[in-house]
C-alpha positions as CSV (number, residue, x, y, z in Angstrom):
1,X,-11.4,11.1,-12.6
2,X,-14.3,12.4,-10.2
3,X,-14.4,12.8,-6.6
4,X,-17.0,10.4,-4.9
5,X,-16.0,11.5,-1.2
6,X,-18.3,15.1,-1.5
7,X,-20.7,13.3,1.0
8,X,-18.4,11.3,2.4
9,X,-18.6,10.3,7.0
10,X,-14.8,11.0,7.8
11,X,-16.6,9.9,11.4
12,X,-17.0,6.3,10.8
13,X,-13.7,5.8,8.3
14,X,-12.4,3.3,11.3
15,X,-15.6,1.6,11.7
16,X,-16.4,1.0,8.0
17,X,-12.7,0.5,6.7
18,X,-12.3,-2.2,9.6
19,X,-15.6,-3.9,8.9
20,X,-14.4,-4.5,5.3
21,X,-11.2,-6.2,6.1
22,X,-12.2,-9.5,6.2
23,X,-10.0,-12.6,6.5
24,X,-7.0,-10.8,8.5
25,X,-5.2,-13.4,10.6
26,X,-3.0,-12.1,13.4
27,X,-1.8,-15.7,13.6
28,X,0.2,-16.0,10.4
29,X,3.7,-16.9,10.2
30,X,4.2,-14.1,8.0
31,X,3.7,-11.5,10.5
32,X,6.9,-13.0,12.1
33,X,8.9,-9.4,12.1
34,X,6.4,-8.6,15.4
35,X,6.7,-9.9,18.7
36,X,3.2,-8.5,19.8
37,X,0.6,-9.5,16.5
38,X,-1.1,-6.5,15.4
39,X,-4.9,-7.5,15.4
40,X,-6.1,-6.1,12.4
41,X,-5.3,-4.9,9.1
42,X,-5.1,-1.3,10.4
43,X,-2.6,-2.2,13.0
44,X,-0.4,-4.2,11.0
45,X,-0.3,-1.0,8.8
46,X,0.5,1.2,12.0
47,X,3.0,-1.2,12.8
48,X,4.7,-1.5,9.7
49,X,4.8,2.1,9.3
50,X,6.3,3.0,12.4
51,X,8.9,0.0,12.0
52,X,9.9,0.5,8.8
53,X,10.6,5.3,9.6
54,X,12.0,4.2,13.1
55,X,14.8,6.7,13.7
56,X,17.4,7.3,14.1
57,X,18.3,5.7,10.3
58,X,16.6,8.1,7.1
59,X,16.0,5.3,5.4
60,X,13.5,2.6,5.8
61,X,14.3,-0.3,7.6
62,X,13.5,-3.2,5.0
63,X,14.1,-6.3,6.1
64,X,12.4,-9.4,4.2
65,X,10.3,-9.9,7.5
66,X,8.8,-6.8,6.9
67,X,8.5,-7.2,3.3
68,X,6.7,-10.7,3.7
69,X,4.4,-8.9,6.1
70,X,3.5,-5.9,3.6
71,X,3.0,-8.9,1.2
72,X,0.4,-10.5,3.6
73,X,-0.9,-7.0,4.1
74,X,-1.7,-6.8,0.8
75,X,-3.1,-10.1,-0.6
76,X,-4.8,-11.4,2.8
77,X,-7.9,-10.9,1.0
78,X,-6.7,-13.2,-2.0
79,X,-6.3,-17.1,-0.3
80,X,-4.5,-17.9,-3.5
81,X,-1.7,-14.9,-3.4
82,X,-1.3,-15.7,0.3
83,X,-0.9,-19.2,-0.7
84,X,1.9,-18.1,-3.1
85,X,4.1,-16.3,0.0
86,X,4.8,-19.6,1.1
87,X,6.7,-20.7,-2.2
88,X,7.9,-17.3,-2.7
89,X,9.8,-16.8,0.6
90,X,10.9,-20.1,0.8
91,X,13.8,-20.8,3.3
92,X,16.2,-21.6,0.6
93,X,14.8,-18.4,-1.2
94,X,15.5,-15.7,1.7
95,X,19.0,-14.6,2.0
96,X,19.1,-13.4,-1.8
97,X,15.9,-11.5,-1.5
98,X,17.3,-10.0,1.7
99,X,20.0,-8.7,-0.7
100,X,17.9,-7.1,-3.2
101,X,15.6,-5.3,-0.7
102,X,19.3,-3.6,0.9
103,X,20.3,-2.3,-2.4
104,X,16.9,-1.4,-3.4
105,X,16.8,1.0,0.0
106,X,20.4,2.0,-1.3
107,X,19.3,3.3,-4.0
108,X,16.1,4.9,-3.3
109,X,15.6,8.6,-3.6
110,X,14.6,11.0,-1.0
111,X,11.0,11.7,0.5
112,X,11.5,15.0,-1.1
113,X,12.4,13.9,-4.3
114,X,8.9,12.3,-4.3
115,X,7.1,15.4,-3.4
116,X,4.7,16.7,-6.1
117,X,7.2,14.5,-8.5
118,X,4.8,12.1,-10.3
119,X,7.0,11.3,-12.9
120,X,10.1,10.4,-10.0
121,X,7.2,7.7,-8.8
122,X,6.3,6.4,-12.2
123,X,10.7,6.2,-12.7
124,X,10.4,4.1,-9.0
125,X,7.6,2.1,-10.0
126,X,9.2,0.9,-13.1
127,X,12.5,0.5,-11.7
128,X,11.4,-2.5,-9.0
129,X,10.8,-4.5,-11.8
130,X,14.5,-4.1,-12.2
131,X,15.0,-5.8,-8.5
132,X,13.1,-9.0,-9.4
133,X,11.3,-9.4,-5.9
134,X,8.5,-11.8,-4.7
135,X,5.2,-10.5,-6.1
136,X,6.4,-7.2,-8.1
137,X,8.4,-9.1,-10.9
138,X,5.8,-8.5,-13.4
139,X,4.1,-6.0,-15.3
140,X,1.1,-6.7,-13.4
141,X,2.3,-6.6,-10.6
142,X,1.3,-2.2,-10.2
143,X,-1.2,-3.2,-7.0
144,X,1.8,-4.5,-5.1
145,X,4.5,-2.2,-6.3
146,X,3.3,1.1,-5.5
147,X,2.4,-1.2,-2.0
148,X,5.6,-1.5,-1.1
149,X,6.2,2.6,-2.8
150,X,3.4,3.5,-0.4
151,X,4.9,2.0,2.7
152,X,8.5,3.8,1.6
153,X,7.1,7.1,0.8
154,X,3.5,7.1,2.6
155,X,3.2,10.9,2.1
156,X,3.9,10.8,-1.7
157,X,3.0,7.3,-3.3
158,X,-0.8,6.5,-3.4
159,X,-1.6,2.5,-3.7
160,X,-3.5,1.7,-6.8
161,X,-6.2,-1.3,-7.1
162,X,-9.3,-2.0,-8.3
163,X,-11.5,-0.7,-5.6
164,X,-10.1,2.8,-5.8
165,X,-10.3,3.2,-9.3
166,X,-13.4,2.2,-9.6
167,X,-14.3,4.3,-6.8
168,X,-13.1,7.0,-8.8
169,X,-15.1,6.2,-11.5
170,X,-12.2,4.0,-13.9
171,X,-14.1,0.6,-15.0
172,X,-11.6,0.1,-17.3
173,X,-10.4,-3.4,-17.9
174,X,-6.8,-4.1,-16.2
175,X,-6.7,-0.2,-15.0
176,X,-5.2,-1.4,-12.4
177,X,-1.9,-2.9,-14.1
178,X,-1.5,0.3,-16.3
179,X,1.1,2.8,-15.4
180,X,-0.8,5.6,-17.7
181,X,-3.8,5.3,-15.3
182,X,-1.5,5.1,-12.2
183,X,0.1,9.0,-13.3
184,X,-3.2,10.4,-13.9
185,X,-4.4,8.6,-10.1
186,X,-1.5,9.9,-8.6
187,X,-2.3,13.3,-9.7
188,X,-6.0,13.1,-8.8
189,X,-5.2,11.6,-4.9
190,X,-2.8,14.7,-4.7
191,X,-5.9,16.9,-5.6
192,X,-8.6,14.8,-3.2
193,X,-6.0,15.4,-0.5
194,X,-6.8,19.1,-0.7
195,X,-9.8,19.5,-1.3
196,X,-10.6,17.3,2.3
197,X,-7.9,18.5,4.2
198,X,-9.9,19.4,6.8
199,X,-11.1,16.1,7.3
200,X,-8.0,15.0,8.7
201,X,-7.2,16.5,12.0
202,X,-8.7,13.6,13.9
203,X,-6.6,11.4,12.1
204,X,-3.2,11.5,13.4
205,X,-2.0,8.1,12.4
206,X,-2.6,8.2,8.8
207,X,-0.7,10.4,6.2
208,X,-3.3,12.5,3.6
209,X,-2.6,10.3,0.8
210,X,-3.7,7.2,3.5
211,X,-6.6,8.6,4.2
212,X,-7.8,9.0,1.0
213,X,-6.7,5.7,0.0
214,X,-9.2,4.5,2.7
215,X,-11.6,6.5,2.2
216,X,-12.1,5.2,-1.8
217,X,-11.7,1.8,-0.9
218,X,-14.9,2.1,1.7
219,X,-16.7,4.3,-0.9
220,X,-16.8,1.8,-3.5
221,X,-17.4,-1.1,-1.2
222,X,-20.4,0.1,1.1
223,X,-20.0,-0.6,4.4
224,X,-20.5,-4.2,4.5
225,X,-19.3,-6.0,2.0
226,X,-16.2,-7.7,1.2
227,X,-13.0,-5.8,-0.8
228,X,-10.0,-7.0,-2.6
229,X,-7.3,-4.7,-3.1
């Protein structure tokens, strides 16, 4: 995996990222968790991180409404996938899903357990399948599983998707569904966070892992195209 960020313009990261976030709609029912609707992809990310990790509890507050918002954040650029949310999260299904989320949170490792430990992250990605959560059930759901885990552990877990893999030179078919590639990608992202750390001081709202994710996503799509997560 390569590093496409040697000459990346970090001063325009937000500008370019926001320009690529086409299709976000703050009025959708999937953002019911927030009385004041976040106006953009990036602000939804901030609101979710703050809400999930609000003190005093040391465990994330993963309600079904927050989970629904996470799914929307991940899938809103794919209309067919967003359409599935109505079915996945139908009123009659919500109590059972909420119970699964509570059980998941109760069994999570600590953030310290994940720090620098790729094996623990990979095991957690695999274990998510046992909960049969909407969007995370199948082995092809790696992008959604890693998104959920990133929100739970934003300092440690990178999100995998087609665009960031292409940015680091991985063009293999269905690479974003392969756990072996993800394991290598986690290590690579951690390396990039160290290499580009000098640029992170002006970004108080994102972790280094998230900043690398954003920069790779932008670098693959340019500053005006439509991205698919």
